[in-house]
N, C-alpha and C positions, 0 to 999 in steps of 0.2 A: 781502474774502472773504463770500461766505455761506455760512455754517455750520450751517444748519438743516438740509442736506440731507445731513450727513456727520455721521458717527457713530465710536464706540470702537468696537473688537470683539475681544475675547480669544478664539482661538480654541478649541474644549474639544478634550481629550488623547484620547480618546474609548478611556478604560483606559489610555493609554501611559504612558510616562515619565510622573514628577512634578517639575518644577522647582524646586530651591534656590535660596538667596539668592546662594551660592556661585558666581558663573556666572563659567567658567573667563576667557570672553574678558576680561569687566570687569577682573575681580579681576589680567588677565595686566598691566593700568596702574595700578592702585591703588598703586602702592610710589612715583611720580612721575606724577601726575597732567596736567600741565600742563605738563610735557616731554615727556611722550609725546602729550599732544595737538599740542603746535608740529610735532613730527617728522611725525606720521602724516598733518596736513593739510598742511601743506606739502608733502611727499611728494608723496601724492595729485593735488595742484593742479599741481606740475610735471611731472609723468607725462600729466596731460591738456591739456597748453599747445596752442594752437591756430594762433599766428602766434609762428613764432621771429624776428621780427625787432621784435619787444617783449617786455618782462618779464613775467609771470606776477604777477598782484598780490593778495594776501590781505590781508584785514581782519578783526580781532578788536575788537568792539564790544560795550563794556557796557552793560546798558539794564535797567529798571523798568516793569513793568506792574501794572496790578491783576490780583489773582487771576481776579477773575472772567471775565478777557477769554481766559484759558486755554481754547482750543477742548476742551468734554467734560469740563470740571473738576468739574460736581458727579458723573457717573460715576466720572473717576479716582479721587476723593477718596473713592466707595465700594468702587473694588477695592482701594485701601489698607487698608481697613478690613476687609473679606472676608479680604485675605492675611493680617491683622493675627489675626484672628481662627482663622485655616488655621491658623497656624505658636504660636499661643498655649501647644499644648500640649508642644514642644520642648523640652528643657530647655537648648538652645545660644539664647544670646540675641541674635545676630547679626542674624538675621531681623526677629525683634520690634524690636531697634535701629533698624531703618532704616525699617520702618513707621512708628512713630512719630515720626520726626522730620519722614517725608514728611508725613501726615497734618498736624502742624502746620506745615510750609510752606507748603501748598495753602490752608490753612484761613484763613494770616494775610491781610492786607489786600495787601500789595505779593511782586512774587516779580522776585526779581534771575534775569535771563537773559544768557545768551550771543552773540552772533548771529557767526557766521563766514563771510566771503563770499569769491570768489575770481572775478577775471577773466582774460580773456585764456586760457581752458580752452571745452575742447567741452563743458561741463557735462557731467549725467548721463544718456548716452543711452539708450536701448530701455526708455522706462518703461512702453507697449504692451505690452512683452510679458511672457512670463510664469514665465521663467526664462534664464538666462545671459545676464545683461544687465550694463549696468555698474552701471542701475538696481536690478535684481532683485539684484545682488549684495550692493549696501550694505544695502539695505530690506530683505531677507526670506533672503539665505542667506545661512548660517551655515560657515565654511571654506572656500567659495569666490573662487575667483580668477580671472578671465583674463586678468592683465595678460600681457603678453613682451618679449622683447630688454630693453633697457635699461630698463623701467620697475619701479617699486619694488616695490609687493607681492605675496609672492607668497604671505601663508597665509589673507589673506582676515577676518583679525580685528581689523586697524587701526581697521573701522569701529566696533568698541567704547570705543576711548577717548574719545570724546565723552561715550558712558555713565557710564566712570567718574571724570568732573566734575560729575554732574548728582544733588542729591541727591534728586531725582522718577526717576534713569533712565530720564527721557524727552526725546527729542530730535525737532523736526522738520524735516523736510530738505525743500527745494522746488528746483528746476532750471527753468533757461530752454538747451535744449541749441543745440547749434551746426545743427540743424535745423529749428528752432523751434519744438518741442515745450515745454509745459508742463508741470510733474506737483510734486505735493507730496504728502508725507504725515509722520504724526505716528506714531514707534514710540516704545511703552515695554518694557522690557526688564524683568521683574518677579520673582514667583515662582508659581507652581500656586496655586490659589484653586478654592473651591466655588463656583460660577457658581450652581447649586441643588443639592438631595440627590440627582440621579441625575446632574450632570454636574460636572465639574471641568474647568480651565480649564488652557490649558499652559503661562500665566503669560507672553505675548509677545502684546502686544496691538496695534492697527494703528488707526489715526485717518484716515478718508476715504472711500470709496465702500461705502457696505450691501453688496453684491454681491463677493464673490471676493476683498475686502479691496484693491480697486483702489485706486490712487492719486488722488487729484481731480487735474482736468485743470488747473489754473492754481497761479499763482503763489502763495506763502503768505508775506505779509509778518507777523510780530510785533512787529517793531522799527518804531517808528511812525517814525521818522524816515529811514527805508530805504524804498526802491521803486527796484527794479531796471530800467534803462529798457530798449529795444524791442533795441536792437544789441548790448547788454552780454550775451553767454552767461555763462553760468557757474553755479554751486553755493552756497546758503545754508544755514546750519547753525543752526539756534536748539537751544539748549540749555536746558532746563529748568530752575529752580533750581539754576543755578551755583554751582557750592562754590568761592567766592571766596575762603576764610579765608587771611590771610596777603597776600602780597605779590606777589599775583597778574600785575600787570601787569611790574615786574620781571623774575619770574622765566621770564616768556612771552618779552621781549624776549631776557635771558640763552639762554634755550634754541635762539631763532632765530638767535640770534647762534653759537651754539657748532654747530649741525648744520648748519646752510645757510651761512656765511660764505663760502665759494666761491660759492655760486650768487649771492649779494648782489654778491661782487667783480666776476663776470661781469657782473652787468646783466642775469642772466633770473631776476631776485627779488626784488619791491619787498613788505616788510611793514608795514600800519600797526596796531601794537598799540593800540586804545582815543587817537588820538592822536601816539603816540609813530612817524616816521617812519622805516624801517630800511629804506637804500636804499645804492648804492655811493657817492654822495656825503659822506651822513652817516655812513658806515663808520669813519672815522678817531677822530672824536669819540667816537660810541658803544661803539668798543671800551677808549677811554679808562673813561668812566664805566661799563661794564661791567667793567672789572679792577677799579674800585676798591668796587664795591656787592658784590663777591660774592669781593673778594681772596683768602680763607680758601679759599676751593677750586679743586683743583690746574685745575679745566676751564677757568678764566678765565683762568690764567697761562697756558696750554697755546694758547686759541684767539689771544690777546694776540700770541703770537709766530708763530703761524701767518701771519696778518696781517702782521707786520713782514718775515714769509719772502719773501711776495705781493709786496710794495712797496718793498723794500729792494733798491739798485741793486747791494750788492756778494751778493745771491742768486746761486747758478748753476742750471742748467738742465739734467738731463739725459732723453733720451730714448729710449727702449726699443720696438721694434715686436716686436709678438707673430703670428708669422704658419704656425708651423709646424704647430699644431691649428686644423682651423677651428673646436671647438667652443671655444676658449679665444681666437678671435684676435682683435686688438686693440692700443694703443699707450697706453705707461704716460708721463706727462710727471712728472718729479720735479723741486720747487725746493729747495734745501739753501742754510740760513744759519747759519755758524757765528757766536756771539756769546757773550761772557759772560755767566751765570746761568741762559742757558735751559737748560729743561727734556729734551732731550734725547727728542724726541717728533713723530711723522709723523703725521699726518692721512691716513688713508686716505678717497678720495674716489670717489666714484660717479658716473659719468656725468652724473648728471641734477645733481648737487651737490650732493648729501647725504652729510654726513660719517659716517662707520661707524662709525670707530673712530680710538681713539689708541694708534701701535705705539710702544714705547717697549724700552729696554734695547737698543738696537744700536750704540749708538758707545762705550761705556765713558766714558773722560775728557772728550773733548770735547765742551761745550757747543752745542747745534746746536738746529734746529727746521727740518723738511720736511714738504713739501705734497706729497702722489702724487697725481695726476689717475688716474684709469683708463678711457677711453677703448674704445669700440668696441660694436657689439649683442652679439656673439657673449660675448665676456670679460666683458660684466655681468648676462649673461644666463645662463652658468655660476655664477656669484659670488653673484648674488641668490638661487640654491638652497640654499645655504651659511649664507646669514644666520638669525640667529635670530629668533621673531616681530619682539623689540624693535629690529630692526634695527641691533643695537652689537657684534656681532661675525661673523667666520665660521669654522663648526662645522665639521670635517671628516666627523665622524661621521653629517652628513645628507646624502654624497653618496653615490651609488652604488657611485662607483669610488673608494673613499677615498684609495687611493695616487697614482690624478691628481688628487687634491683637494688630498692635502700636497703634493704638486711644487709643484702650483701656485702656492701661496701660501709654498712656501719659496721658488720663484723670485722672489715679488715682495718679500719680505722681505732676498733678498741682493742684489737689485738697488740695492735702498734702501743696506744694507753697503757695499757696492763701490763706491756713487756715493759717499759721506760718505768713505771710506778713499782714492779720488781726488783728492776735493775739497780732503783735509786734504794730503796728498800734494805737493799742485800747491804748498801753500802753505808747506810748510816740508821737503819732502823726507823726511818721515820715515811712516811708518805708525801710526794709529791703538793705543793700547793701552787696553786693557780698565780696567777702574777696581776697586778693590782689592775684595774681598768680592762681584761681582755674581755671583750663583749660586744655583741651586736646587737642592731634593733632589724628587726624585718617584719615585712604586711607576712600573714597566716597564708603558707602552701603545704597542704594535707602530703604533698609530693614531697617537698625539698625540706622540710622545717630542721626534723631530725640532723640528716645529712649538714647543712646549714652551721645547726648550732654546733657539734662536735667540732667541724672546721673553724669556727668560730671568723672565717673572712671568707666573704662570698665571692664569685666569681663576675655570679647578677649585681653590681650595684642596688637594685630595685627590691633584692631580697634581702633582709638584714634581723636577724638573729640578736637575742640578747644570753651572754651566759652567765652569771654572776661569776665575779671573781673575789673571792672571801676564800679565807682559811680555814672556816667553820661550813663549806658547801656540803650538805648531805650527801651519803653515799647511799648506794641501795645495797641490799644485801649480799649482790654478785659483787661488790666492788665498784660499778659504775659509779662514778659522779654525779649526783641529780643537780640538773640547772635550773633555773630561775627564767621564766617563761612571763614575755608581756603579751599581752593581749588589750586589745582596743577598747576603751569603756564607749558609753552614748555619743560623749563630744569628742570622740578621734585620738584621746589620749594612749598612752600606753599606763596600763596598770598592773601588777606584781601579780602571778598567781604559782601558788608554789604549796609542795607537800608537807603534812605532819608527820612522813612517817621516819620515824628512829631507829636505826643499827647499832650494832656493836661498835663499829668505823664513828659513827659520831661520839660516844661514849669514851671511845679514846682520843678523840680530837679535845673533847672537852676536857678530860684527865690533863690532855697536854698542856695545854691553855690555861690549864691553873696553877699548874706547873712553872710554864713561863711570867705569869702575871706575881708568883710567887718571889722567884729570881730575880725579877727584873725592879729598881725603886723606882724609876722612871714612871713604868707603866702603873703605879699607886696610887702618884699623883692625880688627884683630881682636878689641878688646874697646872698650866705648865713650869717648869722650874723657869727661873731666872738664868743667864749666864750664859746657856748653851746657845752658842752664835753658828757651830757648824748645820748646813742643811742636810738632813737626812731624810731618807725616801720612806714617808709616811704608809704602812701595808693599810687594806680596809676590812675593816667587817662584814661591810656590806656594799653596795654599789647600786643603784637606780638610777637609769633615766627615762625621762619622760617625752614625748614629742608633743610640745602644745600645740605645732601647728607648722608643717614640715615647708607650706609654699610662703611662711615668711623666714626660715631657717631658726624659729624659738622651741627652744629645749631648755629641761631642768633637769639637772645632775644632782642628788639625792647621795650623800659620799659620807660613812659614817667610821674614824678612826679608828685604828690601833691603839694608836697611842697620842698622847698628848703633844701639842705643838706650838708655838709661838710665833708667828712672821712668818706666816703657810702660804705656801705655794700649790696652784693647781696648774697644770698644763695638761692642757686638748689635743689631740694629734686626730686627723682625717687617716683612717688605715686603708691603707689597700693591698693587696693580694704577698706583694713583694716587698714592699716599701708603708713608710708611714710618712705624714706631712703635716706642718705646722697649722693645726685651723684656725677659717679667718675669723676672728672673734671679733665684733662688733659693740656688743653691747656684754654687761655682766652686772649680775644687784645679788645680794646676801642679808636678809632681815639681818641675821646673827652678825653679821660684819657689815656696817655701811661703807667702809668707808675701803671696800675693795676696789681697787683698779685693774685696769688692760695694760699687758706689755707684751704687744704681738699676741702669742698663743697660750700667755699666761696669766692667771686671775691669782693678784698677791693681797696681801696683808689681812690673811684670813689666820682664824687662831680655832685651831683643834685641839678638842676636849675629849677625850676617851672616851668610846661606846656613844657618845653624843651626834647624831647625823646634822650634816650641815646642808643645808639648799642653796642653789645657786640658780638663779635663772639665767639665762643667755641667748646672745643670739648669733645668728651665721652667717655670712656671705654665700652662703650655699643653700640653694630653696629645695631640697628634694630629701629623700631617707638618705641616709648615710653612716659608714661603720668609723666608731668612734673609738678611743682609749683614753685614759685619763689615767695621769700620776700626780702625788702628791707628795711634797716634800713642806719641811718645816725644820724650826730648831729647836 
């Protein structure tokens, strides 16, 4: 490519807004840049698929060039120096640190870059348009997205992910679209700086034709080993000064597997990460190595279990059609597998094959994994409007009709729960019993409380609900499990509120409880028996949690045991979305057991008597609402 006729241009701000280093779009992806890059790139490529009979191919390749080969290198370095001077008077160091590093990087003899190329896509259409085309939305627009139907992006900020991975915040785009048009352009997302005494730059610069910041009408190949063939439509992204600290390749492979395992399993996506091929044929091998290399991360366990659910012959498939509302019409396909030690999570998959979230706390004690695929342009378009910018969750607050959004999410979650109950009942004829201590506290929220009660663990630590975890939990006539809500009394404490409604399911539970009581001598004892030294898990007839003073960390736990036991222990954990942690216990007292003592997150020297509530007043070294889990053990 002849670069002599192309230049860098940073348009003047015309005495308008000053742009700082804390670009909100870039900062969105700074926390997990590699994961974000994998998700945004693969999603965009799947959205642009041109031939459904072939997979979309995405390639990530690390390469090194001489710094002198960077188009317009000398002027770009000058911009870095001017920007450093412009922000040198600022007390904050963030901008100064960035530009000092950028100057050092671009002055070095070599520059590390990452090329991202996709194939079997339409390419970036509309490179000759001034606005509202895929090309201009990517290179020149902010907050603009023209995707429709089941396509993924809805915020127009995914374009910032590559910049979050660049020490120069500079990216070169190149495309050959399905219409045969070719275009290339460099984009640098920096800060405002003084071009002259009378002229201040906006901070966003473009490398291309001098007139109107138009792109180059040719393909751009910075990687010396790469040249796109004439019949290969697609897009190339070159990240200059790629921030490849740590094990980027391993993290990239893991991120692709976690986010797009279903698309790969279905054969609609193949990814090459610097020579590591990720396709359906190698999925089994990669899952094992991925789990081993990231075994401390819950996501690794979940993804491995989802894959087993897809391939295991013992998995069950449930299908539900949605056709009552044209705006949310579609089809739900759910695969479930019950297996020991599974983490009780369901992958929520959008139509393109990307996982949105891991839905947890559905099945109580039953270890299982599930994959829910949401098909149909209407429902995918609707859910796309509820996604957060990182495409990792659905948020009711983003909907115009929040009640409708809440009901749709509840429908999805109930479908999963009811299918799991049906599967378990067919296995052993019993309903699922929820786990001891699976409950949450929450401030009242008319928009989110019902969904949070179903999820049991909220993404927002300031919103906490409670689900009573009892084998005798009431059920509604349609089989939905009724939950106990906690409400604030006049003193700010939480009090129980429940319905007295009884159903056929309640009677069945009473009958089953009576059979179990007759069959178990241990449960007949009013006092615990002597000589039983092994610690057993003690299930609960009822669990209540009262927040006495969240600012002081004062809580009360009322635990009603289902069995009698001596040498009782109650363990308290603080629960996050994907893990749990020992609660920081400072104090504990119990009127019925005055000799209790604290050992880490355990309260010891308790005596459990079947059906008799035991009250514990505890103080935590944590001064806000939190999600807690209670486990009870005894001899």
